[in-house]
C-alpha positions as CSV (number, residue, x, y, z in Angstrom):
1,M,-30.1,-8.2,-12.7
2,E,-29.7,-7.8,-8.9
3,L,-25.9,-8.1,-9.3
4,I,-25.9,-5.0,-11.5
5,Y,-27.5,-3.0,-8.7
6,V,-24.7,-4.2,-6.3
7,Y,-22.1,-3.2,-8.9
8,I,-23.7,0.3,-9.1
9,L,-23.6,0.6,-5.4
10,I,-19.9,-0.3,-5.2
11,G,-19.1,2.1,-8.0
12,F,-21.1,4.9,-6.4
13,V,-19.5,4.5,-3.0
14,G,-16.1,4.3,-4.6
15,G,-16.8,7.5,-6.5
16,I,-17.8,9.2,-3.2
17,T,-14.5,8.3,-1.6
18,A,-12.7,9.7,-4.6
19,G,-14.6,12.9,-4.7
20,M,-14.9,13.5,-1.0
21,L,-11.6,12.1,0.4
22,G,-9.3,12.3,-2.5
23,L,-8.9,8.5,-2.6
24,G,-9.2,6.4,-5.7
25,G,-12.3,4.2,-5.9
26,G,-10.0,1.1,-6.1
27,I,-9.9,0.8,-2.3
28,I,-13.6,0.2,-2.5
29,F,-13.8,-1.6,-5.9
30,V,-11.4,-4.4,-5.1
31,P,-12.9,-5.6,-1.7
32,G,-16.4,-5.2,-3.0
33,L,-15.8,-7.2,-6.2
34,M,-13.8,-9.8,-4.4
35,I,-16.6,-10.5,-1.9
36,I,-19.1,-10.8,-4.8
37,H,-16.8,-13.2,-6.7
38,K,-16.4,-15.4,-3.7
39,Y,-20.1,-15.3,-2.7
40,F,-21.4,-16.1,-6.2
41,A,-18.5,-18.5,-7.0
42,M,-17.2,-16.4,-9.9
43,F,-13.7,-16.6,-11.3
44,I,-12.8,-19.5,-8.9
45,G,-9.2,-19.4,-8.0
46,H,-8.7,-15.9,-9.3
47,E,-11.2,-13.9,-7.3
48,L,-8.7,-11.3,-6.1
49,Q,-6.8,-11.0,-9.3
50,V,-10.0,-10.3,-11.3
51,A,-11.1,-7.7,-8.8
52,V,-7.6,-6.0,-8.9
53,Y,-7.3,-6.0,-12.7
54,T,-10.9,-4.7,-13.2
55,S,-10.2,-2.0,-10.7
56,L,-7.0,-0.9,-12.4
57,I,-8.9,-0.4,-15.7
58,C,-11.5,1.6,-14.0
59,I,-8.8,3.8,-12.5
60,I,-7.5,4.6,-16.0
61,F,-10.8,6.1,-17.0
62,A,-11.3,8.0,-13.8
63,G,-7.6,9.0,-13.5
64,S,-7.4,10.3,-17.0
65,T,-10.3,12.7,-16.4
66,S,-9.0,14.0,-13.1
67,S,-5.4,14.2,-14.3
68,Y,-6.5,16.2,-17.4
69,L,-8.5,18.6,-15.3
70,H,-5.6,19.0,-12.9
71,F,-3.2,19.6,-15.8
72,Q,-5.5,22.2,-17.3
73,N,-5.4,24.0,-13.9
74,K,-1.6,23.7,-13.8
75,L,-1.6,21.9,-10.5
76,I,0.4,18.8,-11.5
77,N,4.1,19.0,-10.6
78,L,5.5,17.4,-13.7
79,E,9.1,17.4,-12.4
80,I,8.2,15.2,-9.5
81,V,6.2,12.9,-11.8
82,K,9.2,12.5,-14.1
83,R,11.5,12.0,-11.1
84,Y,9.6,9.0,-9.7
85,L,7.9,7.7,-12.9
86,L,10.5,5.0,-13.6
87,Y,10.6,3.8,-9.9
88,V,6.8,3.6,-9.7
89,S,6.7,1.7,-13.0
90,M,9.3,-0.8,-11.9
91,G,7.3,-1.4,-8.7
92,C,4.1,-2.0,-10.7
93,F,5.9,-4.8,-12.6
94,F,6.7,-6.6,-9.4
95,G,3.1,-6.1,-8.1
96,I,1.6,-7.6,-11.2
97,Y,4.2,-10.4,-11.3
98,I,3.2,-11.3,-7.7
99,L,-0.5,-11.3,-8.6
100,E,0.1,-13.6,-11.6
101,H,2.4,-16.1,-9.7
102,T,0.8,-16.3,-6.3
103,S,-2.2,-18.3,-5.2
104,S,-5.4,-16.4,-4.5
105,E,-5.6,-17.8,-1.0
106,L,-2.2,-16.4,0.0
107,L,-2.9,-13.1,-1.8
108,E,-6.1,-12.6,0.2
109,I,-4.1,-12.8,3.4
110,V,-1.5,-10.3,2.1
111,Y,-4.3,-8.1,0.8
112,S,-6.1,-8.1,4.1
113,I,-3.0,-7.2,6.0
114,I,-2.2,-4.3,3.7
115,L,-5.8,-3.1,3.9
116,I,-5.5,-3.0,7.7
117,I,-2.3,-0.9,7.4
118,L,-4.0,1.5,4.9
119,A,-7.0,1.8,7.2
120,I,-4.7,2.7,10.2
121,L,-2.9,5.2,8.0
122,L,-6.3,6.9,7.2
123,I,-7.4,6.9,10.8
124,S,-4.1,8.4,12.0
125,D,-4.0,10.8,9.1
126,A,-0.8,9.1,8.0
127,N,1.1,10.3,11.1
128,I,3.8,7.6,10.8
129,I,4.7,9.0,7.4
130,K,4.6,12.6,8.5
131,K,6.8,11.9,11.6
132,N,9.4,10.1,9.5
133,I,9.3,12.4,6.4
134,K,13.0,13.4,6.7
135,V,14.0,9.8,6.6
136,L,11.6,9.0,3.8
137,K,12.8,12.0,1.7
138,K,16.2,10.3,1.6
139,I,14.7,7.2,0.2
140,G,12.1,8.8,-2.1
141,S,13.0,6.5,-5.0
142,F,12.5,3.3,-2.9
143,Y,9.3,4.8,-1.4
144,F,7.7,5.2,-4.8
145,F,9.0,1.9,-5.9
146,S,7.3,0.3,-2.9
147,N,4.2,2.5,-3.7
148,G,4.1,1.0,-7.2
149,I,4.3,-2.6,-5.8
150,I,1.6,-2.0,-3.2
151,S,-0.8,0.0,-5.4
152,S,-0.7,-2.5,-8.4
153,L,-1.0,-5.4,-5.9
154,M,-4.0,-3.7,-4.3
155,G,-5.6,-2.3,-7.5
156,I,-5.5,1.3,-6.2
157,G,-4.1,4.6,-7.4
158,G,-1.7,4.9,-4.5
159,G,-3.1,8.3,-3.2
160,T,-3.2,7.0,0.3
161,L,0.6,6.7,0.2
162,S,1.5,9.4,-2.3
163,V,-0.4,12.4,-0.9
164,P,1.1,12.5,2.7
165,Y,4.6,12.2,1.2
166,L,4.1,14.7,-1.6
167,S,2.5,17.3,0.7
168,F,5.8,17.7,2.5
169,I,7.8,18.0,-0.7
170,I,5.4,20.4,-2.6
171,R,3.9,22.2,0.5
172,D,0.6,22.7,-1.3
173,I,-2.2,20.2,-0.7
174,K,-4.0,20.8,-4.0
175,E,-0.9,20.4,-6.0
176,S,0.0,17.3,-3.9
177,I,-3.3,15.7,-4.6
178,A,-3.1,16.6,-8.3
179,T,0.4,15.2,-8.6
180,A,-0.6,12.0,-6.8
181,S,-3.5,11.7,-9.3
182,A,-1.0,11.8,-12.2
183,I,1.2,9.2,-10.5
184,G,-1.9,7.0,-9.9
185,L,-2.6,7.2,-13.6
186,V,0.9,6.1,-14.3
187,I,0.4,3.1,-11.9
188,A,-2.8,2.1,-13.7
189,I,-1.5,2.4,-17.2
190,T,1.9,0.6,-16.6
191,S,0.1,-2.1,-14.6
192,L,-2.2,-2.6,-17.6
193,I,0.8,-3.0,-19.9
194,Y,2.5,-5.5,-17.6
195,M,-0.7,-7.4,-17.3
196,F,-0.7,-8.1,-21.0
197,I,3.1,-8.8,-21.2
198,L,2.9,-11.4,-18.4
199,N,-0.3,-13.0,-19.6
200,H,-1.6,-12.4,-23.1
201,S,-5.0,-14.0,-22.3
202,I,-5.6,-11.9,-19.2
203,F,-8.2,-9.7,-20.8
204,E,-10.2,-12.8,-21.8
205,E,-9.9,-14.7,-18.5
206,K,-9.4,-12.2,-15.6
207,I,-11.6,-9.2,-16.3
208,N,-15.1,-8.8,-14.9
209,Y,-16.6,-6.9,-17.9
210,L,-20.1,-6.6,-16.5
211,S,-18.8,-4.9,-13.4
212,L,-16.4,-2.8,-15.4
213,L,-19.2,-1.4,-17.6
214,T,-21.2,-0.6,-14.5
215,L,-18.5,0.7,-12.2
216,I,-17.2,3.4,-14.6
217,P,-20.4,5.5,-14.9
218,S,-21.6,4.9,-11.4
219,S,-18.3,5.9,-9.9
220,I,-18.4,9.1,-12.0
221,A,-21.8,9.9,-10.5
222,G,-20.5,9.1,-7.0
223,S,-17.5,11.4,-7.5
224,Y,-19.9,14.3,-8.1
225,A,-21.9,13.3,-5.0
226,G,-18.6,13.2,-3.0
227,V,-17.7,16.7,-4.1
228,Y,-21.1,18.0,-3.0
229,L,-20.9,16.1,0.3
230,L,-17.5,17.6,1.0
231,R,-19.3,21.0,1.4
232,V,-21.8,19.8,3.9
233,V,-20.2,16.9,5.8
234,D,-17.0,16.8,7.9
235,P,-14.6,14.7,5.8
236,K,-12.6,13.6,8.9
237,K,-15.7,11.9,10.4
238,V,-16.3,10.2,7.0
239,K,-12.7,9.1,6.8
240,H,-13.0,7.4,10.2
241,I,-16.2,5.6,9.2
242,F,-14.6,4.6,6.0
243,S,-11.5,3.3,7.8
244,I,-13.6,1.2,10.1
245,L,-15.4,-0.2,7.1
246,L,-12.0,-1.2,5.6
247,L,-11.0,-2.9,8.8
248,V,-14.3,-4.9,8.9
249,V,-13.8,-6.0,5.3
250,A,-10.1,-7.0,6.0
251,F,-11.0,-9.1,9.0
252,Y,-13.9,-10.7,7.1
253,L,-11.5,-11.8,4.3
254,L,-9.0,-13.1,6.9
255,I,-11.7,-15.1,8.7
256,D,-13.4,-16.3,5.5
């Protein structure tokens, strides 16, 4: 029973990050679930994979809702989504393939390193992307291909990488976030398809259903709380605290 409370906390915090910072909950779901799996000796040998796959399914539910609302508000730039859909989807295949054919021990090291990079991007407000945007624009297809690999590998919607890039193409932050949300939904759905193609028994062996049923409603509640907190708390300060938390988790996984 106490494990359910932990799942609720993870879902709620993940929802807050989504509602307040425009980040998908996956960046909280995966480290949280992975630590629980390791601590309670669950899904031995596949601790990270189960966390990632469970997170991707959660993102489908959350992403469908937000994408629909953005679509209703006519904020999604469908031309850009169509332009990069194939490249993102191809990247997702490689991300899921790596997850299915790499040991959990090696994946944890790779995951931790990428988590550190994402935390630095958040702290710096993605300055490295902004400063090299002219170069990145020339390789947009490869950029979103890489985004697909990283996002499916990390179990996230890819907003951390998509939003800074899209904001320089679209020039409207709301439309950029909305378009990134739609791309995140593409990442989650195509990853789910590749999961089944590469391993037909994946939904029987590598999904934490108890956490899945808990994370979805608690993350929705957290997203509402995040939207409210956005009005009363400086999001930049929260982003820095959140980035430090990611760094702590990353180093913990490296040392463990």
